[in-house]
C-alpha positions in Angstrom: 22.5 -28.7 16.6 20.8 -27.6 19.8 20.5 -28.8 23.4 16.7 -28.7 23.5 15.5 -27.7 20.0 16.0 -24.0 20.8 19.3 -23.3 22.7 22.5 -23.9 20.9 25.4 -26.2 21.9 28.4 -24.1 23.0 32.1 -25.0 23.1 32.0 -26.0 26.8 29.2 -28.6 26.3 31.6 -31.5 26.5 29.7 -33.4 29.2 27.4 -35.0 26.6 30.3 -37.0 25.1 32.3 -39.9 26.4 35.6 -40.7 25.0 36.7 -44.3 25.7 40.3 -45.5 25.5 41.4 -48.9 24.1 42.0 -50.1 27.7 38.3 -49.5 28.5 38.9 -46.4 30.7 37.3 -43.0 29.9 39.7 -40.2 28.7 40.6 -37.8 31.5 38.3 -34.8 31.4 41.3 -32.4 31.4 42.4 -33.8 28.0 39.0 -33.0 26.4 39.2 -29.3 25.8 35.7 -28.8 24.3 33.7 -28.5 21.0 34.5 -26.6 17.9 32.9 -25.9 14.4 29.7 -24.6 16.1 29.7 -20.9 15.2 31.7 -17.9 14.4 32.3 -15.7 17.5 32.9 -15.8 21.2 29.4 -14.5 22.2 28.7 -17.8 23.9 31.0 -16.6 26.7 28.7 -13.7 27.6 25.3 -14.8 26.2 25.3 -18.6 25.9 21.6 -18.9 25.1 21.9 -16.4 22.2 25.0 -17.9 20.6 24.7 -17.8 16.8 25.7 -21.2 15.4 26.5 -22.2 11.9 23.2 -24.2 11.7 24.6 -27.6 10.7 25.0 -30.8 12.6 28.8 -31.0 12.4 31.1 -30.4 15.3 34.6 -31.2 16.3 35.8 -32.6 19.6 39.1 -30.8 20.6 41.5 -33.0 22.6 44.8 -32.2 24.2 46.7 -35.5 23.8 50.2 -36.1 25.1 52.9 -38.8 24.7 51.1 -40.9 27.3 47.8 -40.9 25.4 47.8 -40.6 21.7 45.0 -40.8 19.1 45.7 -44.5 18.5 44.9 -45.1 22.2 41.3 -44.0 21.7 38.7 -46.6 20.9 35.3 -44.8 20.6 33.4 -41.6 21.1 29.9 -41.8 22.5 27.0 -39.4 23.0 24.2 -39.8 25.6 20.6 -40.2 24.4 18.3 -37.2 24.4 20.9 -34.5 24.7 21.0 -32.9 21.3 18.6 -32.0 18.5 19.4 -31.9 14.8 18.9 -28.6 12.8 15.7 -29.9 11.4 14.3 -30.2 14.9 12.7 -33.7 14.5 13.4 -34.9 18.0 16.4 -35.6 20.2 19.2 -38.0 19.4 19.6 -41.7 20.3 22.6 -42.8 22.2 25.3 -44.0 19.9 29.1 -44.5 19.6 31.6 -43.9 16.8 34.8 -45.9 16.5 38.1 -44.0 16.4 40.2 -45.5 13.7 43.4 -43.7 14.2 45.3 -41.2 12.2 46.3 -40.9 8.6 50.0 -40.7 7.8 51.5 -38.5 5.1 51.5 -41.4 2.7 47.7 -41.9 2.8 45.0 -40.0 1.0 44.4 -37.0 1.2 47.8 -36.1 2.6 49.6 -37.9 -0.2 48.3 -35.6 -2.9 50.9 -33.5 -4.7 50.3 -29.9 -4.1 51.2 -27.5 -7.0 53.7 -24.8 -6.3 52.8 -21.2 -6.8 54.9 -21.1 -10.0 53.0 -24.1 -11.4 49.7 -22.6 -10.5 50.7 -19.3 -12.2 51.8 -21.1 -15.4 48.6 -23.1 -15.5 46.6 -19.8 -15.1 48.6 -18.2 -17.8 48.0 -21.1 -20.2 44.3 -21.0 -19.5 44.1 -17.3 -19.9 46.0 -17.6 -23.3 43.5 -20.2 -24.5 40.6 -17.9 -23.4 42.1 -15.0 -25.3 42.8 -17.1 -28.4 39.2 -18.4 -28.2 37.8 -14.8 -28.0 39.9 -13.7 -30.9 38.8 -16.7 -33.0 35.2 -15.9 -32.2 35.6 -12.3 -33.3 37.3 -13.3 -36.5 34.7 -16.0 -37.2 31.9 -13.5 -36.6 33.6 -10.8 -38.8 34.1 -13.2 -41.7 31.1 -15.6 -41.5 28.3 -13.0 -40.9 29.0 -11.1 -44.2 29.4 -14.4 -46.1 26.0 -15.6 -44.7 24.5 -12.3 -45.6 25.9 -12.6 -49.2 24.5 -16.1 -49.4 21.1 -15.0 -48.3 21.2 -12.1 -50.8 22.2 -14.3 -53.7 19.6 -16.8 -52.8 16.9 -14.1 -52.7 18.1 -12.7 -56.0 18.3 -16.0 -57.9 15.7 -17.9 -56.0 12.6 -15.8 -56.6 11.3 -16.0 -60.1 10.8 -12.7 -61.9 7.2 -12.4 -63.1 8.2 -9.9 -65.8 10.1 -12.3 -67.9 
């Protein structure tokens, strides 16, 4: 995502966004720290026009919320028209807003998923490895037994299947 089709967004480009609270007021600018998920290094601090980004159109808005204002106090995030260009470079954005729907609790997906312990993971890996070894051994045995049997069958077929002209 770029500012003008050429120059990248940098973490301090927060002026393009408006965060509205449920009471209709705009979130205090000191609570909006900046943007993230743009690139890999801090070169934007020295050379903002040459900042190497990750090339996608995803970014994160970093907020410093307190007890007075929490995530559930936010209603929507808006972006002004004509301020960013997608990676494909097909023209600037339209103004739009996205609703903030709150946070997920530990009992909601994906946080409610059971995570395997390291011991469980190691046991699963050991079982999978055992099956791979058993499969490899079975393949070697099958090859060692079946190939000679097939060869004998072909040999017998050739011996008995071709009529002898001398008889």
